[in-house]
N, C-alpha and C positions, 0 to 999 in steps of 0.2 A: 309429624310425629314419627319417631323411629322405633319400630317394634324390637323388643329385647326378649320377650317370652312369646312362644307360639305353640299352641296345641292344635294338632292336625288329626281330626277324626279319631280322637282317643277313646278307646273302649276298654272296660274292665269287666271280666267275667269271673265270678267266684262260685264254685260248685254248681256250674251250669246256669247260674242266674246272672243276667246282665245288670251290673250295678251302675256303670257309666256307659252311655250309648252314643258313640261317635260325636263327641263334643269338640268344637273348634272355636278358638278365639285367640286374639293377640293382646298383649299388654305392652304399652309404649314406655319409653324412658320419660321420666319426669311426671308421670301421672300416678294417681292413687286409684286402683281398680277394686271395686267392691264385689265380692263373690257372695251372692245371696241364694237362699233356698230354704224350704221348709225342713223340718226334722226328717232325717233319713234321705234327703234328696241326693246326696253324693258329694257335698262340698269337701269334707275332710278327706274322703277317698281321693278326690282329684288333687288336693294339695299334697297328699302323701305321694302320689305319683310324680308330681312336679319336682319334689325334693329328693326323689329316689328311694323313699321308704317302702314303696309298693311297686311291683312290676306292672308294666303296661301289657295288656293282652293284645291289643291291636292299635295301630296308629303310632304317633310319635309326638314327643315334646322336645322343643329346642330352646336352649337358653344361650343367648349371645351367639347364635348360629351353630352351637354344638348340640348334638342329640343326646338325650338322657340314655337312650338305648345303646348307641354305638360309641359315644364319646363322653361317658359318665363323668370322669374327673374334670374334663374341660368345662362341662356344663355346670356342675354343682359348685365349682369355684366362684361362680358369679353370684351365688345365692347366700343370703343370710336368712334364717328362719326361726320363728318360735311357733311350734305346733302345740297349742294349748298352753300350759303354764311352763315358764322357764325353770329348769332344775339347776340349783346351785349347791355348793358345799357350804352349809349354813355355819359350820364351825370356823370357816375362813373369812377373812375380810373381803369386801367387794373387790379391792385391788388384787388380792391374792388369787381370787377366782379368775380375774381377767388375765393375770400373768400365767396361770395354769392353762387357760385356753390358748393364749398366744403361743405357747410352746408347741401346740399341735398344728400351727400354720406357719407361714414364712413371712419374713419382712415386717413383723409387727414390732416397732420400736417403743421405748418407754414414752417418747414424745407423742407417738400415735395414740397410745393408751390414754395419756393425759388429755389430748384433744377430744377423744371420744367421750371420756368421762365428763368433760365440760359440756359437750354437745347435749348429753342427756340430763344434765343438771344434777350430777351426783358428787361434785368436787368436795363439798363439805363433809360428806359421809362415806367416801369411798374407802377409808381406812378403818371403818367400823365393821364389826362382824355382821354377816348377812342375817344371822338369827335375830338381830335387832331391827332389821328393815321392815317397813310396812309392805303390803302387797304391791302398792304402786311403785315403791322404790325397787323391789325385786323385778318388776316388769321393766323398769328403766335400766337396771343392770343387765337384764336379758337382752334388751335392745343394744346396749353397749357391746356385749359379747358378739351379737350378730354383725355389728358394724366394723369390728376390728380389722377384718381383712378387706375392707372397702368393697363390698359386693355391689353389683349393679342392680340386683333384684332383692327386695326385702319382702318376705312372706310372713304374715301374722295371722294365725288362726285363733280367733277369740281373744284379741290382745287386751280388751277391757274387762274380761270376765272377773267378777268379784271386786272390782274397784269401786270406790266411792265417786261421787260426781267430780270432785277436784282431780282425782287420779285419772278419770276418763278424759277430762279436758286436757290434761297434761299429755297423755298418750296421743290424743288427736292432734294437738299442736306440734308434737315432735314428728309425727308422720307427715303432716303437711310440709313442715320445714325440710325434712329429708328429701322429699320429692322435688321441692322448689330449689333448694340450695345445692343439692348433690346430684340433681338430674337422675334420681333413682326411681326405678319402677317399684311401686309398692302394691302388693296384693293383700287385701284384708278380707277376712271372713268374720262376720259378727251377727248376733241376733238382735243387737241394739240398733234398730233401723233409723232412729232419730240421729244417732251418732254417725252412721254411715252416710246419711244425707248431708251432714256438714263436712264430712271427711273426704268423700270420694269425688272423682271427676267423672268416671264411668262406672257402670255396674253391669254384671252378668247375672242372670237369674237361671238357676238350675232346678228342675223339678223331675222327680222320678228318673234321675240319671240322664236327662236330656236338657240341653241348653235351649231355653225358650225365648230368651231376649238378651241383647247386648246393646246398650244405649248410653249416651250422655245423660247424666242423672237429671239435669234440668229438663231435657226433652222428654225423658221417661215420665217424670212427675206431671208435666203439663200435657201429656199426650191425650188425656181423656177430655180435654176442653175445660172451660171455665164454669165454675159453680158460684151461685150467689146465695147468701143467707138473708132471709127476710124476717124482720122482727114485726110480727103482725098479730092481731087478735080479732076474732077467735082463730087461733092457729089451725085447729083441727078442720074447721070449715074451709079455710084457705087451702089446705092441703088437698081436700076433696075436689075443690074447684080446679086447682092446677093439674091434678091427676086427669080430670076430664078433658082439659084443653091442651095439655102438654104431656101425654102419656109416655112419650119416648125420652123426655127430659128427666124421668125418674125423681119426681119431687118426694122428699121425705119429711115427715112431721116429727118434731120434737117439742119438748116443753117450752123451749125458747123461741120457736117459730118454725119456718119451713126453709129447707135447702133445695135448690133446683139447679140443674146443669143446663144453661142456655147461653147462646151468643149474646154479647152485650147489647146489640141492637134490638133484641127482643124485649128488653126490660121495660121501655115505655108502654108497650102494648100490654105487658103483664100487669103493670101498675094500674092502667085504665081498667082492665078486667076486674081486678080485685076491688077497686074503688066503686065500680058500678055494682058490685055484689055486696057493698056495705062492709067491706073488710077494712079495718083501720091499720094503716101502715106507719110504723114508727122509725123504720130504718132499713136500708138495703146496703149490704157490703159484699165485696168479692171474697170468696172463700177458696183460697188456694189449697190444693190437695197435698198431702204429705207423701213421703216415700212409702210409709206404712200403708196408707190408703191405696196407693197404686199397686203395691206388692200384693196386697190381699185381693185386689181386683183380678190381677193377672194369674195368681196361683190358685185362687178360690179357697184359700186357707182361712180358718177362723182364728188362728193364733199367729203370733209373730214368728219370724224365721228363727231357726235354732241350728244346732249342730247336725251334720249329716255326713 
């Protein structure tokens, strides 16, 4: 994997308060990198520093080998970004918006515009006025605008905000396609953890301005071991028995049964224990944890990730 974005001990201090504290990570070409964190953790602040909308107090950020601090123009020419919602001229058509944007950069031909419009699936509506577009279509037009100058890095802050399920799936599919077909590095920040789990290759988790983990998403989700769901009756009695014999496995009781985190080889002994205690077992199945489960474990939050 070839790094294209690198943050080196990046710190941001505002009015004497450290908002971002010495965070470092790399993003590689061809991967989708998810940037997660609770409300106020510093995600949007970090993204604003990456795209040059906010100054860095200490450290540095390089894009394609160029420093944001000392070679700003060379660095940002590699970037296409949507920070929150894309802003368009609603009284113009989608095509006119793209023509207007193309005038602000170089070497964007009409053929390139047509190819980009096709890539994001707007060919049939590109000559309609933007005020007639759905939110999902405006997001796709924003993507087209980001891609006209063929950036190596795409940064999307809450790209699925306000979209319906069909629109969310569209954006997810486009992001995966761009990373795969264009060898593009994509950095995504979102509070929809189920979507991030399906979209991203790696994730970085930020909390209180500090980067607390960077991992492959599958490894991160599986890191806490295997859990099993037991369909048993009486479930409450089973939970008490398992708590006594496997306190470190954190058995939890619910209306549907008991969930316990144990190695697979321990299950036969567990079954024998419950049968000997006259617990009726109707089923046992492996219960994989979700990104949301692991995120809440790591951050200690009671709510999902949000903007920060």
